[in-house]
N, C-alpha and C positions, 0 to 999 in steps of 0.2 A: 316569545312565550311558547312553551311546548303545547302541542295539541292534546286535548283530553282524549284518553282512550274511551271508546264507546262500547256499551254492552246492550244488546237487544234481549229483552225479556219477553218470552211468548208463553202466556199462561191464561187460562180462562177464568181463574179465580181472582177477583178484584183485590181481595185482602192480601193475597200473595204478591200481586203486582205492586201494590202500595208499599208493602214491607220491603221488598227487594229494591224498589226505587229509593226509599229512604236510606237504607243501609249503604247502597252503592254510591248514591249521590254524596252522602256524607264522606265517603272514602275518596272523593274527587273524580269519579267516573261520570261520563255523560251517559244517561240511561234513556233508552227508547223502549216504549211499551206496546205490546200487541196482545189483543184479547182472544185471538184465535189463530189457527194454523195458516189459513189463507192470507190474512193480513200480515202475519209474521213473515211468510215467504216473500211477499212484495216488499216489505221493509228491509229484509235481508239483502235484496238486490239493489234497492235504492240507497240505503244508508251505508252499505258495506261495513258493518260493525267489526270490531276487533274480537268480540266474543258473543256467543249466543247462549242464553239460559233457556232451555226448552222443556216445557211440561210434556209428559207422555200422555196422560189421560185427558183428552179434550174431545168435545163433540165434533161430528162431521169428519174432521181430518186430525187423526191423532199424531202424537209427537214423532213416532217412528216413521210415519209417512212423510212428515215434514222434513225430518232428518235426511231421509233417502233422496227426496226431491232437491233439497239444498245441495247435497253433494253432487248430484247429477248436473245441477246448474252451475257447478264450479265455485260454490261459496268457499272462500279461503279461511274463514273464521273457525276456530275450534268451537265445538258444541258440547255443552254440559247438560245432560239430561236430568230432570228433577221429577219426582213422583211420590205421591202418598200411597201408592199401591204397588211398590216395587217388589220384584222377585229377582232371584239370582238369574233365572232364565231371561227375564226382560233386560237386565243389565248386560248379560253376555250378548244378547241380540243387538242391543244398542252399540256396544263396543265394536262388534263385527261390522256394523254398518258404517262406523267411523267416528263415533262419539268419543270425546276426550275423557269424560268422567261421568259418573252416575251418582246423584245425591238423592237421599230420601227425605220426605217431609215428615215431621216438621223440621225445617232447616236449622242447623246449628250455625250461628253467626260466624264463629271462628273457623269452622270447617269450610263454610261457604267462601269466606275471604281467602283462605289458603288455596282452595281449588281455583278460584278466580285468578289469583296472582300466578299460580303455576301455569294455567292455561294461557294467560297473556304473555308470560315469559316465553313459552314455547312458540307462540305466534310471532313474537319479536325475533326469535332465532330463525324461524322459518322464513320470515320476510327478509332478514339479513342474508341468509343463504341464497334465497332466490335472486336478490340483487347482486350478490357476488357471482352467481352462476351467469346472470345476464351480462355482467361486466366482463367476465372471462370470455363469454361467447362473442361479445362485441370486439374484444381485443384480438380474437383469433379468427376473425372473418376472412374469407377468401375474397378480397376486393377486386372488382373488375368485371367487365362484360365481354371481354374478348371471346370470339367464337371457340377458340381452342380451350380456354379456361372454362367456358360454359359446358363444353362437351365433357371435360374432366369432372366438373361438379355433378353432372348427370350420372356418370359412371360410379362416382363415389356414393351417391344417394341410392343407386340400385344395389350395390354390394353391401351397404352399411347394415341393413336389417338382418343379414345372414351372420353365421358364425365363422365364415371362411377367413383364413389367414390372408393377409394382404402384404405384398412387398412393394414398397414405394421406391422408385429409382429416380435419379435426376441430379443436376448440378447443385453445388452448395448455394444456399441463399435463395432457393426457388420456392420455398414454402412447403416442404415435406411435412413439417410438424403440423401446419395448418390443415393439411389433407388428413393426417391421422386424427386430429381433434374433430374434424367434421365427421369422419367415419364413426367415431365414438358418440358424438352428439346425436347423430341420426340413427344410431343402432338401437336405441331404446333400452340399453343395458343399464341396470340400476347402480352398478358399482362405480368405482373411481376410474379416472384416466391417469395412469401412472407412467411417467416418462423416464427412460433410462438411456443415458448417453454412454454407450459401450466403450467409446474411445477415451472418455474422461475418467473412468474408474480404473485404478491400478489392477493389473491382471491377478495379483494374489488376493484381491478383495472382491472381485466381481462375482464369484460364486456365492459368497456370503451376502452381497447386495441383492442378488437375484433371488436366492432361495432361503435366505435367513440362516441363523446358526443358533445352537444351544449354548448355554453357559458352560465354559470350560472347553469348548471345541478347539480353541487355539489361544495363544497368548494374547491377552487383551479382551477376550470374550467373557466379560464379567457378568453378563446377564443374557437371557434369551432375547433374540431379535427377529422380528418377522421380516421376510424378504419382500422384494417388490412384487413377486408373483402372488404372495398372500395378500398384500395390500390392494392388489388389483382384482381380487376375487369378486366375481359377478360383474366385473367391469372390463377394462381394456389395458393391456400393457403395450407400450410403444418402445421398441428396441431400436434406437437411433444408432447410426454408424455400426450396423450389424457386422460389416466386413472386418471390423477390428477386434472381434471376439476370438479368443483362443480356441483351438480344436477341442480341448478338454471341456471347456464351458459349452461349446456348441453341442457336444454329445449330451450334456444334461438338459439343455434347452430342447433338443430333439425328443428326449424322453418325456419332458413336461408336455410337449405337444401331442405325442403319441398316447400317453397314458392319462393325461389330465391330472397329474400329480407331481409333487416336488418333494425333494428330500433335503431338509435343512442340514447344513454342515455340522457333523458330529451327532446328528439325531439317531441315525440307524433305523429310521422308519419314515414312511412317506405320508404326505398330507394331500388330500384331494383338493383341487382348485378348479374353478370355472372361470377361465380367463380367455378373452379374445386377443390374439397376438397380431400386432401390426409391426412391421420392421421397415427400416429405411436405410439406404446407402447411396453414396455418390461414387462408389467403386463398381467395377464390372465383376460381379461375383463369378461369372463363367470363367474369367481369366484366373481368379483366385482358386477355383476348383482345379483347373489344369495345372496350377503351380503347387497343388497339395495343401493350400492354406485355408480352404473352406470345404466343408462336408457337402457332398453332392446330395445325399439323402435329406439333409436339413434344408438345402436350397429348394428342393421340390416340395417340402412341407411348407416352407414360408411363401413360396411363389404360386399359391393356389390362384390368387387374383393379382396380376401385376398391374401397377399403375405408374405412369411416368409424369413427373412434374413438368410444368411448362416454363422454359427459360424466359427472362424478361425481354430479350431481343425478339422473341416470337409473339409477344403481346404488348408491343410498345404503345398501342392505343389505350392501354390501361394506366399508363404512367401518370396522366393528370389526376385520375381518381385516387391513385396510390399516394400521390403527393398531398392531396387534400386530407386523406385519411391519416397519414403519419403526422401532418402538421396539427390537426385537431387533437389527436391522441397525446402528442407531446405537450401541447398547451394545457390540456386538461390535467395531465399527470403532474405538471410542474406549476399549476395554478398561475398560468400566464395567459395573456391575450393571444388569440390565434394569429400567427404571423401572416401578413398579407404580401405575398411575393409578387413582384412585377411581372408583366407579360414577357419581358426580356429574360428574366430568371427562369420562368416556366418553359420558355422555348429552349433555353440552353439545357435545362434538365431533361427535356424530351429528346434532345439531339445527342446526348452523351451515350457512350457505350459503357455498359455496366458488367464488368467481369464478375463482380460479386453478386449480381442479380438484384433481387428485391432488397436483400439485406444492405447492400451498398447504397441503394437509393434511400432507404430509411435513414441510414447514418448521415447521408448528405443533407437530407431535409432537416434533421435535428441539428446538425452543425450550422446550417443556415439560420435556423431559428435562434440559435445562441449568439453567433458571431456576426450575422448579417449576410445578405446574399452577395454583396460586392466582394467582401473579404473571401468568401468560399469559392464562388464561381470564377472570379478573376484571378484566383490563385494558380490556375493551371499554367499560365505562361511562366510565372516565377518558378513553379515546381519543375517544369521542363528544363528551364535554364540551369537550375541547380542539380538536376538529375543527370546532366551530361557527364561522360566519363572524365575522371580527374586524373591528371598525370602527377602523382605524388612525388615523383623524382625531382620536380622543379623546386620543391620546398626544402630548405635546410633546417628550419626550426618549426616547432609547434606554433609559436607566435606568428611566424610568417604565413603559415597555412591558415590560421584563424582569421587574420586580418584580411587576407586576400578573399577568403570565402565570404566574410561579412561585407566587404566592399561590393562583391558581385550580387549578394543578396539585396543590399540596399538599392543598387541600380535597378535590379529586376523589379523591386517593389515600387520604386518611383515611376518606372515605365508603366507598370500595371495601373497606377493611379494618375497617369498623364502628368507627372511632375507636381501634383498637389501635395504640399508638405503636410497639411493638416490631416488629410485622409490617410496618407502613408503612415504618419506617426500613430494615428488611432488604430490602423490595421495591425501594425507590428507591436502595439501596446507599449509605446514609449512616449515620454513628453516631447513636445515639439522642440523645446530648447535642447534636449539631449540629441534629437535627430540632427539639428543644425550643427551641433558640436561634432557629430559623427561625419557629416558631409565635409566639414572643414578639416577634420583629421585625415580623411581619406582623399582630400582634394577632389571631391566630386562636384562637377559643375553640371547642374540639372540640364541646361540647354545643350551643352556639348555632349555629355555622356549618354543622354537619352536619345540623341540623334544617331549614335553609333549603331 
């Protein structure tokens, strides 16, 4: 059963309180009443209502004082001011302080209920947005307490409140996007975080993606479209894989940085934008500059504050925490119980080398959650056996190659599971009866062939 939405009514007139209580209760709301501002403030903190109806003219502590104090105390509920002595100036002052709406007495029932519904609807949207932001924030945490990672977090938090451009360098899979998101979250900027993968956008479309276009600018431009820089106004734009951007586009990005304005494709005029630029690359931009593939002036504009991500090999003590984080997240996103990995599995995960860094570890944890730790971790020996160089010249036909490869695969899998037919059949996703037929077909003797 859904929880009733609650409304706090603060009014010194008993007749008004009774009338509002009757109307709102009949509409299915839970109503809490307060006869003065001081009591109303206490109830606002205790009850955490979804909406507050607040009279302006009250003895000792008037409604504007109550409103201001509630906002200072962090009350999340929208506040609707009500008064029998309302003026335009009072309404403007209440709105400036943060009131949602202003109603005059005597209250019209239909008008009252419309404002209540609108206020509660906005409250619902605000709560939903807050939850989504919290979820996004949790999804993009920089997990770990390694001393190098902690030092990096401190540098990020120091530069975040400034407007300085930041260039993040480092290997693939080391969390450069997480660094960019932390910079944005700690910046206090009110706008959006807009991410652009420069390597994933076709070169003939990247200018339109970044700066937008007007209708008719090119074939297929059937309407005006805002670019990523416009979408990131008052916020942050994250240019990932900046090293893959063409020289022509680099020149336009440089202008956007220098002039704080952009020109949509085909517009013939510029638009002012307030955007904080963070870029990232796994390439050495200095080498690209020497090869004439990256503008030196843009490099110095982007590289006001350089940050280097930390490879997983340099923070291996964070692997257990990362495993737990990825396992929890995967379980929550897929509505599954959190996998409980054995000590043996955790040890093997901690001992592995991760060429793909954190991204590779994340993928491995998710694969284990789906297929089971034995199937994933013990797969190395079989993979190595199958990855050895193949002399294709020894095969005359495709059938001969396929049968020889399948025989080697089955032997490797049986060896992996110590000759256990049931576990092997489950691992390679085939019925036991079918596996027995395969063993007979290829004349595989478990004791003999596994001893080789």
